[in-house]
N, C-alpha and C positions, 0 to 999 in steps of 0.2 A: 531511481538512482538518488534523487534528492532526499526522498523520505527515508531511505535506508541510512543515509549519512547523518541524519539529525539525531538529537538526543531523544531517548525513549521517555524521558521525564517531561518533555514538551508536547502537549496535546495538539497544538495547532498544525504541525506537519501531517499528522494522521487525519485530522478532520478535513484539511484542505485537499490532500491527495485523494482521500476517499470520497470527496464531494459532498460531505455531510456538514460542512461549516455553515453555521447560522449566525445572522446578525440582526439586531433589533431594527425594525423598520423595513425588513425585506421578507419575502415569502420564505417559509421553511424549505429545507432541501428536498422534501418529498412532494412539493407542489410544482410540477413541471409544465403546467398549462401556460400558454402564451397570452400576455396582456399587452395592450398598447402602452409602451413605456412613457411615463410622465416626463422623463428627461429627454429622450431622443425621439419619441413618438413612433418608433419601430416596434412591432410586436415581437417579443421574445420572453422566455421564462424569467421570472423576477426573483429567483433565488440568488444569493450573493455570488456564487461561482458563475452563473449565467450572465449576471449583470456585468461582472468584470470582463467576461470574454466577448459579449455581444453588444453591449451598450456603447454607442459612439462617444458618450460623455466620459467613458473610462478608457479612452484611447491612450492616455499617458500611462496608465497602468499596463496596458497591453504592450506598449513599447518597452517597459521595464523588463518584462519577461523575454522579449525578443533580444534586447541588448545584453541580457545575461549570457548569451552565447558568445564565445570568442570568435575571432576571425580564423579562417574564411567562412565559417558556418553562419555568422550573423547575417551577412547579406543574403545568403540563400534562404535562411529562415524567414527573413523579412519579405522576400519575393513570394515565398509560399503563403505567408499569412495574407498578403494583399491580393493574392490570386483568387480570393473568395472561396476558401474551402468550406465545407459544410459546418454548420453550427456545432455539430457533435464533435468534430475534430478540433475546432477552436476551443471548445470547453475542455476537452481532454488535454490540450496543450497548456491551458492555464492551470490545470491541475498538476502540472509539471511532468506529464507523461510525454512520450515520444510516439505520436500517432504513426501508423503504418504509411499513410500517404506522405508524411513529412520524411520518413526514413527513405522511402523510394525516391522522393524528390532530391534529397541530398546525395544519395548514391549515384543517381543518374547524372547529376551536375558535376560531381567531383572528378569523375573519370578515373577512378582508382580501382584496383582489385578489391575484392570483398574483404580480404584479410587486412590489407593496409587501411582500407576505409574504416573497418570496425575498430582498428587500433587508434586511429585519429579521432573517431567518434567517442570512444571511451575516455580519451584524454580531454576532449572538449566537455563532456558531461561532468567530469571532475572539476574542471575550471569554472563551470557555471554555477556550482553549488552555492557559494557565498552570495553571489549576486541574486540568485533565486530566493535565498532566504530574505534578503532585503526587499525584494519585490513582493513577496507574500506579506511581509509586515506592513509595507506601504499600502497594499490593497486592503488589508484588514482595517487599518486606521481610516482609510478613505470611506469604506463601506459603513463604518460606525459613525463617522462624522457627517455623512450625507445619506441619511435614510430616505427611502422613497415615501412619498405622501400616500396615506391610505384615506379612504378606500380606493382600491385600484379600479380602473375601467373594467367592464365585463371581459371575460376571457374569450379569445377567438379560436381556441383549440382545446382539445381534451387534455387531461393530465396524462403525460407520457411516462409516469414513474414506472409502471409495471408493464408497459407495452413493448412490443418488438421494435428494436432500434432506438431505445430510449437514450437520450443524451447522458443519462446518469451512468450507463454501463460503458465498459471499455471494449466489449466484443461486438462483432457486427450484428449478431442476432441473439435472441434469448435462447435458452436451452429448450429443446423440444419437450413437450409434455407427453408423457407416456400414459396411454389409456389403461386403467386398471383391468387386469385380466385375472380370472379365477382358474386355479389349477386344482384338480382333485388330489388329495394327499395320497402318498404311497400306501398300499395295503399292508396291514399288519401281518407278520409272519405266522404261519399256521402252527409251527412248533418252535418252542424256545428251549434251548439247552442251557442248563445252569453250569457255569464253570466252577470247578473245585477251587476252594480257597488255597492259595499257596502261601506257605509260611516262609518268612525270611530267616535264614540261619542266624543264630545268635553269634554276636561278635565277642571275641575274647576281651575281657576287661583289661584295659591298659593300666599299668602302674602309674600312680600320680606323679612319681619322680623317676627320673632315669637312674639306673643303678650306678654306684660309684665304681670307677675302675681301680681306685687306690683307696686304702683305708684312711679314715680321717685322722689327722695328726692332732693330738691334744696338746694344748700349750702347757709348758712346764711351769710349775709353781715357783714364784719368786720368793727369795728369802725375806724374812721380816725386816723392816727398816731398823737400822742401828741408831742408837741415840748419839747425839753430837757431843 
């Protein structure tokens, strides 16, 4: 919702929502292995989006994304965030997405019908757009101003970039890989009949101008001018 409402001339919304935003001093977006964080000492991926979503030193940035929601959704979103959801859902929330567990949490707590709930949710998403833009800008400036010190401690997990359940993806699982299978081609026909060429009938040439219904009227000659 937030990415669709931004200007296509601005590259930050696409990079942030797609999870490919990079900042100097942090791991690139395709390095998803966990390192002991030099700032909070907890192991988590060290790319900019993961640092914003999982590092305890970025708690003020996380609150900016939570407070972008209007009432009464803001309190429910805060309860969901502090109920220790998975790192994958936290990361997608910081990418301005609406994770399915958050949607189910809001729907169960609001006590409304699905039609009225979706209507109020759509109005809330429109209202949070401007504050989300400010939150993304603040997070970008903070990540640039406070780069992590390199070299990082050794990784404690594998790179989850292309693995099933990667925090980069938005689906619950990766697409199943189909095994290559060989199929014999269809046999060639034993007899081929040649179709006779069909000629298109010639069209009558149309006149370049439509015929006049009335004869043209020639202008009458004027008398020569008389001297004064």
